[in-house]
gemmi code that builds the backbone of each chain (N, CA, C; Angstrom):
import gemmi

chains = {
    "A": [
        ("MET", (100.854, 171.871, 133.500), (99.927, 173.345, 133.751), (100.697, 174.009, 135.374)),
        ("THR", (101.149, 175.264, 134.906), (101.903, 175.400, 136.500), (100.599, 176.155, 136.876)),
        ("ALA", (100.793, 176.425, 138.886), (99.736, 177.138, 139.502), (99.213, 178.209, 138.639)),
        ("LYS", (100.208, 179.277, 138.458), (99.784, 180.312, 138.109), (98.637, 180.013, 136.440)),
        ("GLN", (99.099, 179.621, 135.767), (98.593, 179.497, 134.418), (97.281, 178.843, 135.009)),
        ("LEU", (96.843, 177.779, 135.718), (95.392, 177.540, 136.259), (94.775, 178.555, 136.703)),
        ("ARG", (95.150, 179.382, 137.541), (94.777, 180.489, 138.117), (93.988, 181.355, 137.265)),
        ("GLU", (95.349, 181.890, 136.064), (94.921, 182.464, 134.861), (93.762, 181.915, 134.263)),
        ("ARG", (93.884, 180.765, 134.102), (92.741, 180.377, 132.923), (91.528, 180.204, 133.752)),
        ("LEU", (91.350, 179.739, 135.380), (90.101, 179.981, 135.816), (89.551, 181.221, 136.367)),
        ("GLU", (90.491, 182.112, 135.875), (90.002, 183.755, 136.726), (90.109, 183.569, 137.905)),
        ("LEU", (91.047, 182.810, 139.067), (90.826, 183.148, 140.221), (91.194, 184.137, 140.468)),
        ("GLN", (91.016, 184.740, 142.128), (91.688, 185.986, 142.751), (92.653, 185.278, 143.256)),
        ("LEU", (93.911, 186.523, 143.312), (95.112, 185.543, 143.798), (95.346, 186.138, 145.150)),
        ("LEU", (95.411, 185.327, 146.401), (95.613, 185.765, 147.574), (97.107, 185.476, 147.939)),
        ("SER", (97.708, 184.689, 147.535), (99.351, 184.268, 147.769), (99.720, 183.279, 146.532)),
        ("GLU", (100.574, 183.792, 146.162), (101.191, 182.804, 145.022), (102.935, 182.937, 144.997)),
        ("PRO", (103.480, 182.454, 146.690), (105.047, 182.437, 146.209), (105.452, 181.458, 144.981)),
        ("ASP", (104.824, 180.687, 144.620), (105.314, 179.447, 143.859), (104.651, 179.154, 142.585)),
        ("PRO", (104.635, 180.533, 141.814), (103.674, 180.670, 140.608), (104.241, 179.492, 139.586)),
        ("ASP", (105.510, 178.929, 139.511), (105.795, 177.597, 138.590), (105.658, 176.371, 139.017)),
        ("ARG", (104.770, 175.936, 139.710), (104.727, 174.658, 140.540), (103.822, 174.026, 139.271)),
        ("ASP", (104.185, 173.052, 139.582), (103.269, 172.171, 138.332), (102.091, 171.341, 139.011)),
        ("VAL", (101.056, 171.633, 138.412), (99.652, 171.178, 138.905), (99.191, 169.885, 138.031)),
        ("THR", (99.450, 168.294, 139.091), (99.288, 167.381, 138.339), (97.747, 166.645, 138.620)),
        ("GLY", (97.103, 167.469, 139.333), (95.955, 166.431, 139.910), (94.917, 167.317, 140.346)),
        ("GLY", (93.795, 167.016, 140.952), (93.387, 167.835, 141.922), (92.439, 167.037, 142.983)),
        ("TYR", (91.924, 167.934, 143.855), (91.385, 166.853, 145.068), (90.360, 168.145, 145.509)),
        ("ALA", (88.894, 167.640, 146.265), (88.209, 168.529, 146.721), (88.049, 167.697, 148.138)),
        ("GLY", (87.967, 168.419, 149.638), (87.628, 167.848, 150.585), (87.374, 169.176, 151.672)),
        ("ASP", (87.159, 169.112, 152.875), (87.129, 170.262, 153.317), (87.491, 169.850, 155.353)),
        ("LEU", (87.511, 168.215, 155.208), (87.694, 167.574, 156.165), (89.072, 167.296, 156.275)),
        ("LEU", (89.827, 168.096, 157.058), (91.543, 168.306, 157.151), (92.055, 167.307, 157.270)),
        ("SER", (91.946, 166.240, 157.943), (92.526, 165.184, 158.145), (92.189, 164.260, 156.933)),
        ("TRP", (91.165, 163.993, 156.748), (90.741, 163.287, 155.194), (91.815, 163.922, 154.253)),
        ("VAL", (91.752, 165.148, 153.911), (92.809, 165.251, 152.975), (94.065, 165.473, 153.190)),
        ("MET", (94.319, 165.558, 154.051), (95.599, 165.148, 154.846), (96.044, 163.564, 154.097)),
        ("GLY", (94.868, 162.670, 154.156), (95.592, 161.452, 154.061), (95.068, 161.105, 152.627)),
        ("ARG", (94.282, 161.889, 152.091), (94.147, 161.160, 150.691), (94.695, 162.087, 149.405)),
        ("ALA", (94.942, 163.564, 149.662), (95.079, 164.361, 148.521), (97.061, 163.957, 148.046)),
        ("GLN", (97.103, 163.828, 147.042), (98.659, 164.138, 146.574), (99.559, 165.336, 146.542)),
        ("SER", (100.812, 164.876, 146.325), (101.368, 166.077, 146.360), (101.222, 166.899, 144.685)),
        ("GLY", (101.251, 168.046, 144.580), (100.612, 168.501, 143.320), (99.381, 168.589, 142.746)),
        ("ASP", (98.458, 168.364, 143.935), (96.897, 168.493, 143.373), (96.521, 169.712, 143.421)),
        ("ALA", (95.969, 170.344, 142.911), (95.070, 171.921, 143.162), (93.799, 171.547, 143.975)),
        ("TRP", (94.144, 171.654, 145.720), (92.902, 171.318, 146.452), (92.214, 172.315, 146.444)),
        ("VAL", (90.689, 171.964, 146.365), (89.794, 172.936, 146.467), (88.714, 172.812, 147.755)),
        ("THR", (88.584, 173.555, 148.302), (88.194, 173.767, 150.034), (87.592, 174.972, 150.040)),
        ("ILE", (86.207, 174.622, 151.230), (85.588, 176.072, 151.545), (85.945, 176.238, 152.941)),
        ("MET", (87.028, 175.636, 153.425), (87.734, 175.928, 154.808), (88.556, 177.011, 154.531)),
        ("THR", (88.642, 178.031, 155.582), (89.612, 179.139, 155.238), (90.271, 179.074, 156.748)),
        ("ASN", (90.287, 178.430, 157.639), (91.069, 178.977, 158.795), (92.443, 178.282, 158.850)),
        ("ARG", (93.532, 179.020, 159.555), (94.734, 178.727, 159.735), (95.293, 177.196, 159.282)),
        ("ASN", (94.446, 176.504, 159.880), (94.967, 175.006, 159.538), (94.900, 174.675, 158.054)),
        ("ILE", (94.501, 175.139, 157.220), (94.501, 174.759, 155.860), (95.922, 174.836, 155.423)),
        ("VAL", (96.249, 176.285, 156.085), (98.212, 176.261, 155.728), (99.068, 175.179, 156.077)),
        ("ALA", (98.333, 174.626, 157.418), (99.315, 173.912, 157.942), (99.278, 172.205, 156.996)),
        ("VAL", (97.973, 172.102, 156.777), (97.570, 170.636, 155.684), (98.146, 171.301, 154.609)),
        ("ALA", (98.277, 172.064, 154.153), (98.880, 172.552, 152.888), (100.664, 172.652, 152.689)),
        ("ALA", (101.210, 173.184, 153.879), (102.355, 172.554, 153.837), (102.808, 171.240, 154.315)),
        ("LEU", (102.134, 170.491, 154.602), (102.462, 169.357, 154.707), (101.600, 168.057, 153.548)),
        ("ALA", (100.852, 168.272, 153.095), (100.335, 167.500, 152.286), (100.405, 167.756, 150.578)),
        ("ASP", (101.491, 168.925, 150.527), (102.207, 169.741, 149.181), (100.922, 169.847, 148.255)),
        ("PRO", (99.930, 170.229, 148.125), (99.663, 170.644, 146.729), (99.867, 171.671, 146.247)),
        ("ALA", (99.863, 171.621, 144.953), (100.480, 172.779, 144.253), (99.852, 174.147, 144.574)),
        ("CYS", (98.341, 174.101, 144.800), (98.058, 175.235, 145.434), (96.662, 174.823, 146.335)),
        ("VAL", (96.091, 175.820, 146.505), (94.965, 175.728, 147.550), (93.516, 176.575, 147.214)),
        ("ILE", (92.655, 176.384, 146.460), (91.766, 176.892, 145.951), (90.518, 176.890, 146.685)),
        ("VAL", (89.945, 178.250, 147.531), (88.879, 178.496, 148.174), (87.880, 178.604, 147.568)),
        ("ALA", (86.888, 177.817, 147.379), (85.801, 177.961, 146.602), (84.665, 178.829, 147.397)),
        ("GLU", (83.700, 179.224, 146.773), (82.378, 180.145, 147.223), (82.693, 181.125, 147.730)),
        ("ASP", (83.726, 181.980, 147.189), (84.156, 182.828, 148.015), (83.917, 183.198, 149.443)),
        ("SER", (84.320, 181.609, 150.276), (84.176, 181.658, 151.319), (85.635, 182.925, 151.921)),
        ("VAL", (85.270, 183.684, 153.207), (86.024, 184.439, 153.316), (87.609, 183.949, 154.460)),
        ("VAL", (88.591, 184.695, 153.635), (89.654, 184.524, 154.414), (90.612, 185.586, 155.051)),
        ("GLU", (90.651, 185.560, 155.949), (91.667, 186.657, 156.879), (92.760, 186.900, 156.395)),
        ("PRO", (92.999, 187.819, 156.788), (94.476, 188.639, 156.104), (95.741, 187.716, 156.813)),
        ("ASP", (95.359, 187.167, 158.203), (96.906, 186.503, 158.871), (96.514, 184.767, 158.285)),
        ("VAL", (95.329, 184.382, 157.260), (95.634, 183.237, 156.891), (96.649, 183.529, 155.456)),
        ("ILE", (96.272, 184.677, 155.144), (96.788, 184.815, 153.777), (98.420, 185.215, 153.871)),
        ("ALA", (98.905, 185.823, 154.727), (100.085, 185.756, 155.565), (101.029, 184.954, 155.479)),
        ("LEU", (100.021, 184.179, 156.398), (100.544, 182.542, 157.080), (101.034, 181.826, 155.442)),
        ("ALA", (99.992, 181.531, 154.587), (100.350, 180.720, 153.193), (101.219, 181.574, 152.455)),
        ("CYS", (101.307, 182.952, 152.306), (102.840, 183.459, 151.741), (104.070, 182.983, 152.742)),
        ("GLU", (103.745, 183.006, 153.856), (105.209, 182.702, 154.519), (105.497, 181.207, 154.485)),
        ("LYS", (104.420, 180.565, 154.174), (104.891, 178.911, 154.296), (105.212, 178.869, 153.046)),
        ("GLY", (104.910, 179.174, 151.762), (105.130, 179.151, 150.187), (103.765, 178.501, 149.708)),
        ("ILE", (102.607, 178.881, 150.490), (101.571, 178.152, 149.696), (100.791, 179.139, 148.920)),
        ("ASN", (100.600, 178.458, 147.584), (99.724, 179.508, 146.509), (98.467, 179.083, 146.767)),
        ("LEU", (97.674, 180.478, 147.052), (96.434, 180.335, 147.782), (95.595, 181.175, 146.763)),
        ("TYR", (94.633, 180.806, 146.026), (93.427, 181.670, 145.175), (91.891, 181.285, 145.935)),
        ("ARG", (91.224, 182.165, 145.450), (89.717, 182.150, 145.830), (89.186, 182.416, 144.261)),
        ("SER", (87.491, 181.909, 144.925), (86.780, 181.987, 143.447), (85.036, 182.134, 144.333)),
        ("SER", (84.341, 182.526, 143.170), (82.979, 182.748, 143.849), (82.299, 181.198, 143.179)),
        ("ARG", (82.861, 180.128, 142.384), (82.245, 179.497, 141.876), (82.474, 178.313, 143.260)),
        ("THR", (81.445, 177.340, 143.147), (81.199, 175.927, 143.849), (82.366, 175.137, 143.564)),
        ("SER", (82.771, 174.285, 144.230), (83.746, 173.219, 144.976), (83.677, 172.539, 143.284)),
        ("PHE", (82.683, 171.928, 143.249), (82.149, 170.784, 142.050), (82.508, 171.563, 140.827)),
        ("ASP", (81.904, 172.986, 140.744), (82.258, 173.560, 139.905), (83.759, 174.005, 139.277)),
        ("LEU", (84.237, 174.198, 140.131), (85.780, 174.334, 139.694), (86.471, 173.345, 139.313)),
        ("CYS", (86.198, 171.927, 140.243), (86.395, 170.630, 139.690), (86.857, 170.191, 138.385)),
        ("CYS", (85.402, 170.411, 138.090), (85.025, 170.078, 136.927), (86.245, 170.844, 135.179)),
        ("SER", (85.983, 172.277, 136.193), (86.954, 172.791, 135.083), (88.350, 172.437, 134.961)),
        ("ILE", (88.692, 171.989, 136.459), (90.505, 171.503, 136.587), (90.759, 170.523, 135.839)),
        ("GLY", (89.365, 169.312, 135.705), (89.120, 167.974, 135.211), (89.825, 168.246, 133.949)),
        ("SER", (88.984, 169.075, 133.129), (89.356, 169.406, 131.732), (90.458, 170.096, 131.296)),
        ("LEU", (90.745, 170.969, 132.179), (92.123, 171.692, 132.092), (93.241, 170.709, 131.933)),
        ("LEU", (93.061, 169.713, 132.850), (94.303, 168.830, 133.231), (93.830, 167.625, 132.251)),
        ("GLY", (92.810, 167.509, 131.541), (92.427, 166.435, 130.559), (92.348, 165.041, 131.343)),
        ("VAL", (92.147, 165.227, 132.615), (91.533, 164.412, 133.688), (90.221, 163.691, 132.798)),
    ],
    "B": [
        ("MET", (130.117, 154.301, 167.727), (128.970, 154.595, 166.754), (128.019, 155.889, 167.997)),
        ("SER", (127.926, 156.804, 166.867), (127.402, 158.065, 167.092), (125.824, 158.111, 167.431)),
        ("GLU", (125.609, 159.102, 168.728), (124.342, 159.192, 169.227), (123.151, 159.532, 168.270)),
        ("PRO", (122.077, 158.977, 168.057), (120.699, 159.216, 166.898), (120.771, 161.053, 166.996)),
        ("VAL", (120.342, 161.496, 166.128), (119.710, 162.779, 165.956), (118.096, 163.064, 166.690)),
        ("ARG", (118.003, 163.769, 167.672), (116.751, 164.003, 168.426), (116.349, 165.150, 168.037)),
        ("PHE", (114.776, 165.593, 167.968), (114.342, 166.679, 168.256), (113.023, 166.553, 169.283)),
        ("HIS", (113.114, 167.594, 170.015), (112.025, 167.987, 171.025), (111.405, 169.060, 171.047)),
        ("PHE", (110.052, 168.834, 170.942), (109.195, 169.765, 170.779), (107.900, 169.762, 171.786)),
        ("ASP", (107.562, 170.827, 172.096), (106.375, 171.038, 173.287), (105.067, 171.509, 172.284)),
        ("VAL", (104.172, 170.357, 172.605), (102.976, 171.027, 171.826), (101.646, 171.689, 172.699)),
        ("ALA", (101.698, 173.000, 172.185), (100.824, 173.528, 173.352), (99.130, 173.405, 173.228)),
        ("GLY", (98.339, 173.265, 174.121), (97.117, 172.328, 174.103), (96.488, 173.347, 173.785)),
        ("ASP", (95.163, 173.237, 172.937), (93.814, 174.035, 173.202), (94.025, 175.161, 172.278)),
        ("ASN", (95.259, 175.273, 171.458), (95.454, 176.195, 170.116), (95.461, 175.749, 168.846)),
        ("PHE", (94.584, 175.784, 168.170), (94.324, 175.289, 166.869), (95.377, 176.100, 166.082)),
        ("ALA", (95.474, 177.206, 166.241), (96.346, 178.233, 165.604), (97.219, 177.901, 165.531)),
        ("SER", (98.392, 177.463, 166.406), (99.521, 176.885, 166.127), (99.933, 175.695, 166.198)),
        ("ALA", (98.475, 174.839, 166.001), (98.498, 173.382, 165.693), (99.209, 173.041, 164.578)),
        ("GLY", (100.310, 172.033, 164.668), (101.085, 172.059, 163.572), (102.430, 172.334, 163.364)),
        ("GLU", (102.616, 173.184, 164.023), (104.003, 173.783, 164.333), (105.165, 172.722, 163.942)),
        ("ALA", (105.090, 172.120, 164.970), (106.379, 170.842, 164.766), (106.599, 170.300, 163.939)),
        ("SER", (105.058, 169.567, 163.146), (105.385, 169.147, 162.001), (106.236, 169.828, 160.963)),
        ("VAL", (105.424, 171.038, 160.969), (105.873, 171.694, 159.824), (107.604, 171.977, 159.979)),
        ("LYS", (108.077, 172.367, 160.956), (109.130, 172.058, 161.599), (110.234, 170.973, 161.325)),
        ("VAL", (109.744, 169.657, 161.337), (110.225, 168.803, 161.122), (110.656, 168.345, 159.874)),
        ("LYS", (109.075, 168.904, 159.011), (109.170, 168.972, 157.729), (110.634, 169.438, 157.069)),
        ("LYS", (110.775, 170.626, 157.357), (111.591, 171.412, 156.825), (113.240, 170.937, 157.286)),
        ("LEU", (113.295, 170.396, 158.570), (114.645, 169.871, 159.214), (114.983, 168.368, 158.231)),
        ("LEU", (114.089, 167.751, 157.749), (114.373, 166.732, 157.157), (114.809, 166.758, 155.813)),
        ("ARG", (114.035, 168.151, 155.031), (114.208, 168.549, 153.700), (115.754, 168.841, 153.787)),
        ("GLN", (116.135, 169.672, 155.173), (117.461, 170.152, 155.042), (118.723, 168.830, 155.182)),
        ("LEU", (118.010, 167.561, 155.646), (119.079, 166.647, 155.676), (118.516, 165.401, 154.622)),
        ("SER", (118.091, 166.413, 153.798), (117.967, 165.787, 152.143), (117.214, 164.467, 152.291)),
        ("MET", (116.431, 164.046, 152.939), (115.457, 162.675, 153.237), (114.803, 162.610, 151.898)),
        ("ASP", (114.501, 161.745, 151.413), (113.542, 161.853, 150.368), (112.099, 161.839, 151.141)),
        ("PRO", (111.330, 162.914, 149.651), (110.312, 163.464, 149.782), (108.887, 162.754, 150.499)),
        ("GLU", (108.804, 161.385, 149.799), (107.727, 160.474, 150.130), (108.047, 159.892, 152.002)),
        ("THR", (109.480, 159.424, 152.327), (109.568, 159.855, 153.912), (108.985, 160.959, 154.035)),
        ("ILE", (109.665, 161.848, 153.995), (109.264, 163.709, 154.843), (107.607, 163.486, 154.680)),
        ("ARG", (107.238, 163.249, 153.775), (105.430, 162.983, 153.703), (105.091, 162.259, 155.023)),
        ("ARG", (105.551, 161.511, 154.762), (104.491, 160.358, 155.340), (105.281, 160.580, 157.507)),
        ("VAL", (106.494, 160.988, 157.531), (106.473, 161.478, 158.960), (105.704, 162.821, 158.990)),
        ("SER", (105.827, 163.606, 158.374), (105.235, 164.817, 159.029), (103.647, 164.823, 159.264)),
        ("ILE", (103.183, 164.078, 158.224), (101.628, 164.146, 158.195), (101.411, 163.136, 159.461)),
        ("ALA", (101.866, 162.220, 159.402), (101.558, 161.194, 160.866), (101.812, 162.037, 162.176)),
        ("MET", (102.857, 162.993, 162.162), (103.351, 163.615, 163.284), (101.904, 164.840, 163.547)),
        ("TYR", (101.445, 165.261, 162.181), (100.685, 166.602, 162.492), (99.184, 166.095, 163.062)),
        ("GLU", (99.043, 164.774, 162.303), (97.510, 164.141, 163.244), (97.824, 163.824, 164.337)),
        ("GLY", (98.749, 163.767, 165.045), (99.137, 163.222, 166.538), (99.192, 164.927, 167.268)),
        ("GLU", (99.820, 165.613, 166.575), (99.674, 166.661, 166.990), (98.332, 167.268, 167.476)),
        ("ILE", (97.399, 167.111, 165.930), (95.979, 167.589, 166.421), (95.290, 166.961, 167.532)),
        ("ASN", (95.447, 165.752, 167.684), (94.922, 164.738, 168.777), (95.271, 165.152, 169.899)),
        ("MET", (96.382, 165.745, 170.445), (96.803, 165.992, 171.494), (96.452, 167.357, 171.913)),
        ("VAL", (96.382, 168.389, 171.019), (95.544, 169.477, 171.230), (94.125, 169.329, 171.091)),
        ("ILE", (93.511, 168.674, 170.348), (92.028, 168.377, 170.776), (91.342, 167.549, 171.956)),
        ("HIS", (92.354, 166.593, 172.589), (91.917, 165.852, 173.282), (92.596, 165.906, 174.818)),
        ("ALA", (94.130, 166.166, 175.099), (94.812, 166.256, 175.879), (95.559, 167.110, 176.352)),
        ("ASN", (94.940, 168.501, 175.978), (95.371, 169.576, 176.403), (96.743, 169.860, 176.072)),
        ("GLY", (97.244, 169.401, 175.013), (98.823, 169.453, 174.197), (100.096, 168.242, 175.104)),
        ("GLY", (101.059, 168.471, 174.577), (101.729, 167.326, 174.953), (103.143, 167.522, 174.720)),
        ("THR", (103.745, 166.334, 174.186), (105.274, 166.331, 174.059), (105.192, 165.439, 172.542)),
        ("ALA", (106.071, 166.242, 171.814), (106.798, 165.006, 170.489), (108.302, 165.266, 170.188)),
        ("ASP", (108.358, 164.080, 169.937), (109.775, 163.852, 170.143), (110.120, 163.010, 168.653)),
        ("VAL", (111.490, 163.390, 167.804), (111.369, 162.837, 166.543), (112.907, 161.985, 166.712)),
        ("ILE", (113.394, 160.844, 166.312), (114.441, 160.104, 166.834), (114.999, 159.848, 165.470)),
        ("LEU", (115.976, 160.403, 164.401), (117.066, 159.826, 163.535), (117.230, 158.825, 163.617)),
        ("TYR", (117.180, 157.600, 163.452), (117.844, 156.607, 163.680), (118.596, 156.144, 162.059)),
        ("PRO", (119.743, 155.076, 161.770), (120.226, 155.145, 160.595), (119.217, 154.492, 159.654)),
        ("ASP", (118.474, 153.551, 160.226), (117.164, 152.836, 159.231), (115.907, 153.043, 159.458)),
        ("ARG", (115.576, 154.285, 160.269), (114.202, 154.419, 160.436), (113.719, 155.720, 161.330)),
        ("ILE", (112.817, 156.593, 161.158), (112.517, 157.722, 162.061), (111.729, 157.230, 163.110)),
        ("GLN", (111.602, 157.463, 164.434), (110.961, 157.451, 165.442), (110.207, 158.782, 165.480)),
        ("ILE", (108.426, 158.594, 165.904), (108.476, 159.894, 166.653), (107.576, 159.446, 167.842)),
        ("VAL", (107.508, 159.909, 168.712), (107.149, 159.716, 170.398), (106.266, 160.479, 170.376)),
        ("LEU", (104.947, 160.477, 170.516), (104.100, 161.199, 171.129), (103.368, 161.092, 172.576)),
        ("SER", (103.970, 162.030, 173.279), (103.175, 161.755, 174.899), (102.204, 162.673, 175.141)),
        ("ASP", (100.959, 162.473, 176.323), (100.552, 163.319, 176.732), (99.854, 162.816, 177.815)),
        ("THR", (99.390, 163.661, 178.942), (98.866, 163.581, 180.089), (97.673, 163.784, 179.943)),
        ("GLY", (96.743, 163.349, 179.208), (95.098, 163.548, 178.749), (94.428, 162.622, 179.453)),
        ("PRO", (93.530, 162.526, 178.814), (92.362, 161.553, 179.756), (92.522, 160.252, 179.220)),
        ("GLY", (93.331, 159.829, 178.278), (93.759, 158.439, 177.681), (92.369, 157.909, 176.893)),
        ("ILE", (92.805, 157.031, 176.126), (91.650, 156.215, 175.310), (91.110, 155.318, 175.775)),
        ("LYS", (89.600, 155.183, 175.825), (89.212, 153.891, 176.156), (89.132, 153.019, 175.830)),
        ("ASP", (88.864, 152.797, 174.242), (88.959, 151.437, 173.440), (89.775, 152.130, 172.346)),
        ("VAL", (90.764, 151.349, 172.354), (91.722, 151.809, 171.378), (91.433, 151.482, 170.036)),
        ("SER", (91.315, 150.220, 169.884), (90.497, 149.674, 168.870), (89.348, 150.185, 168.293)),
        ("LEU", (88.478, 150.662, 169.008), (87.268, 151.910, 168.384), (87.835, 152.874, 168.017)),
        ("ALA", (88.711, 153.400, 168.877), (89.480, 154.704, 168.308), (90.349, 154.463, 167.167)),
        ("MET", (90.654, 153.274, 166.664), (91.267, 153.220, 165.582), (90.654, 153.154, 164.084)),
        ("GLN", (89.144, 152.855, 164.425), (88.076, 152.593, 163.174), (88.306, 154.034, 162.618)),
        ("GLU", (88.294, 154.126, 161.146), (87.889, 155.184, 160.364), (86.546, 155.533, 160.694)),
        ("GLY", (86.525, 157.288, 161.094), (85.323, 157.761, 161.303), (84.628, 157.799, 162.837)),
        ("TYR", (85.558, 156.969, 163.516), (84.801, 157.061, 165.189), (85.729, 158.205, 165.555)),
        ("SER", (85.035, 158.848, 166.156), (85.826, 160.077, 166.883), (84.688, 160.885, 167.923)),
        ("THR", (85.505, 161.305, 169.346), (84.959, 161.923, 169.956), (84.801, 163.499, 170.494)),
        ("ALA", (85.352, 163.855, 169.544), (85.504, 165.204, 169.194), (84.245, 166.049, 169.135)),
        ("LYS", (84.412, 167.090, 169.998), (83.204, 168.265, 169.856), (82.934, 169.150, 168.505)),
        ("ASP", (81.537, 169.504, 168.914), (81.575, 170.326, 167.536), (82.470, 171.320, 167.143)),
        ("ASN", (82.563, 172.036, 168.186), (83.732, 173.196, 167.853), (84.721, 172.719, 167.286)),
        ("VAL", (85.047, 171.476, 167.475), (86.262, 171.122, 166.781), (86.196, 170.660, 165.294)),
        ("ARG", (84.883, 169.931, 165.219), (84.383, 169.792, 163.893), (84.249, 170.699, 162.888)),
        ("SER", (83.746, 171.801, 163.422), (83.532, 172.954, 162.477), (84.756, 173.495, 161.952)),
        ("LEU", (85.920, 173.139, 162.306), (87.373, 173.575, 161.981), (87.771, 172.757, 160.597)),
        ("GLY", (87.125, 171.651, 160.778), (87.572, 170.502, 159.849), (88.304, 169.411, 160.397)),
        ("PHE", (88.492, 169.489, 162.025), (89.073, 168.003, 162.078), (87.437, 167.283, 163.035)),
        ("GLY", (88.362, 166.296, 163.638), (87.316, 165.170, 164.343), (86.494, 165.033, 163.566)),
        ("ALA", (87.499, 164.210, 162.255), (86.052, 163.734, 161.441), (87.214, 161.712, 161.590)),
        ("GLY", (87.221, 161.460, 162.314), (87.745, 160.083, 162.709), (88.768, 159.516, 161.950)),
        ("MET", (89.710, 160.616, 161.624), (90.793, 160.111, 160.750), (92.274, 160.105, 160.956)),
        ("GLY", (92.262, 160.674, 162.191), (93.521, 161.094, 162.643), (94.400, 159.810, 163.102)),
        ("LEU", (93.645, 158.837, 164.138), (94.765, 157.820, 164.117), (94.683, 156.768, 162.837)),
        ("PRO", (93.931, 156.545, 162.479), (93.909, 155.731, 161.004), (95.072, 156.366, 160.098)),
        ("ASN", (95.134, 157.462, 159.929), (96.254, 158.352, 158.999), (97.449, 158.038, 159.399)),
        ("MET", (97.684, 158.001, 160.882), (99.001, 157.504, 161.255), (99.441, 156.507, 161.278)),
        ("LYS", (98.504, 155.709, 161.088), (98.706, 153.954, 160.905), (98.947, 153.723, 159.596)),
        ("ARG", (98.292, 154.313, 158.575), (98.632, 154.366, 157.307), (99.934, 154.974, 157.043)),
        ("TYR", (100.257, 155.962, 157.541), (101.271, 156.366, 156.973), (102.880, 155.850, 157.759)),
        ("THR", (102.574, 155.362, 158.469), (103.601, 154.769, 159.480), (103.812, 153.222, 159.083)),
        ("ASP", (105.026, 152.665, 159.551), (105.367, 151.223, 159.356), (105.080, 150.794, 160.556)),
        ("ARG", (104.915, 151.381, 161.410), (104.942, 150.578, 162.639), (104.244, 151.661, 163.685)),
        ("MET", (103.307, 151.316, 164.469), (102.565, 152.207, 165.334), (102.234, 151.451, 166.651)),
        ("GLN", (102.452, 152.099, 168.249), (101.989, 151.454, 168.765), (101.389, 152.550, 170.063)),
        ("ILE", (100.441, 152.155, 170.792), (99.568, 152.748, 171.525), (99.739, 152.436, 172.851)),
        ("GLU", (100.187, 152.845, 173.437), (100.079, 152.926, 174.929), (99.208, 153.775, 175.596)),
        ("SER", (97.952, 153.755, 176.412), (97.048, 154.678, 176.680), (96.338, 154.034, 177.918)),
        ("GLU", (96.509, 155.006, 179.283), (95.653, 154.583, 180.444), (94.335, 155.421, 180.753)),
        ("VAL", (93.622, 155.150, 181.053), (92.520, 156.278, 181.312), (92.906, 156.988, 182.483)),
        ("GLY", (92.798, 158.421, 182.359), (93.141, 159.380, 183.698), (94.548, 159.255, 183.496)),
        ("LYS", (95.437, 158.810, 182.609), (96.978, 159.409, 182.877), (97.105, 159.757, 181.416)),
        ("GLY", (96.801, 159.191, 180.406), (97.586, 159.660, 179.173), (97.666, 158.433, 178.046)),
        ("THR", (98.625, 158.793, 177.612), (98.435, 158.326, 175.844), (100.042, 158.426, 175.472)),
        ("THR", (100.722, 157.233, 175.113), (101.911, 157.660, 174.230), (101.786, 156.737, 173.102)),
        ("VAL", (101.871, 157.467, 171.991), (102.026, 157.070, 170.607), (103.659, 156.808, 169.905)),
        ("THR", (103.622, 155.803, 169.611), (105.191, 155.769, 168.977), (105.225, 154.941, 167.862)),
        ("MET", (105.735, 155.936, 166.818), (105.419, 155.431, 165.487), (106.806, 155.397, 164.827)),
        ("GLU", (107.018, 154.712, 163.688), (108.046, 154.441, 163.117), (108.294, 154.578, 161.671)),
        ("VAL", (108.836, 155.042, 160.743), (108.581, 155.056, 159.277), (110.348, 154.329, 158.819)),
        ("PHE", (110.232, 153.622, 158.249), (111.329, 152.939, 157.975), (111.845, 153.424, 157.040)),
        ("LEU", (113.489, 153.812, 156.703), (113.760, 154.820, 155.253), (114.155, 153.735, 154.066)),
        ("PRO", (113.616, 153.791, 153.167), (114.048, 153.400, 151.886), (115.783, 152.948, 151.986)),
        ("GLU", (116.048, 151.694, 151.302), (117.189, 150.636, 151.394), (118.192, 152.362, 151.199)),
        ("ALA", (117.840, 152.622, 149.984), (118.954, 154.008, 148.935), (119.257, 154.825, 150.342)),
        ("ALA", (118.448, 154.991, 151.167), (118.686, 156.132, 151.668), (119.507, 155.829, 153.123)),
        ("ARG", (119.708, 154.678, 153.374), (120.344, 154.336, 154.569), (122.011, 154.329, 154.588)),
    ],
}
model = gemmi.Model(1)
for chain_id, residues in chains.items():
    chain = gemmi.Chain(chain_id)
    for i, (resn, *xyz) in enumerate(residues, 1):
        res = gemmi.Residue()
        res.name, res.seqid = resn, gemmi.SeqId(i, " ")
        for name, pos in zip(("N", "CA", "C"), xyz):
            atom = gemmi.Atom()
            atom.name, atom.element = name, gemmi.Element(name[0])
            atom.pos, atom.b_iso = gemmi.Position(*pos), 0.0
            res.add_atom(atom)
        chain.add_residue(res)
    model.add_chain(chain)
structure = gemmi.Structure()
structure.add_model(model)
structure.setup_entities()
């Protein structure tokens, strides 16, 4: 499933989608950036409530397929612009991390 | 024999907004050199953790990345407060970061353990009041040498 397909199926708000065809191969939830950096896998859909600029750096390095901001956490315009510049797919949802992960797991057949 | 390729970066202190810039640049450079993705991931993550540590604890420092035929070496140097107890600092979950740092999602006590996890060799030289130098090496897979 591609990042764009995942966004459509979960009805996520599109903030940045420079790489819509990126394959989503798994999921990861976490808000401690070093923890995420050490454990998330390339290709994961990363679900978090963190929205500072550093999530873009973490995403650029850990290489998830997309970042999904849960619970409508506020994302500043400069973070969205940076995500776009760095090639990071960034989405947002009103749903909780747990709820989003359940749906991602079921869509991916995990 | 040709000299190894070197990249040098200055890491600004106390600036979380730009923290990680050097690591992202290194990732891009290594991609341009057609390094294998797993090596790039390991080098850039280890370097990012080091960068963040220098921003949190040491008011910045320098980062040097040296490409040898068989390995990539990353040397992070600062003139910060130093690490009192290195073995304690190496434990997952141990952190001396302040609450403002934690609220940004850092300071979970995973930085140094992640750096060790993602590299093949890591050496910490630290003197309290003088500073810290962390040297990390990632060996290249046989096929890439």
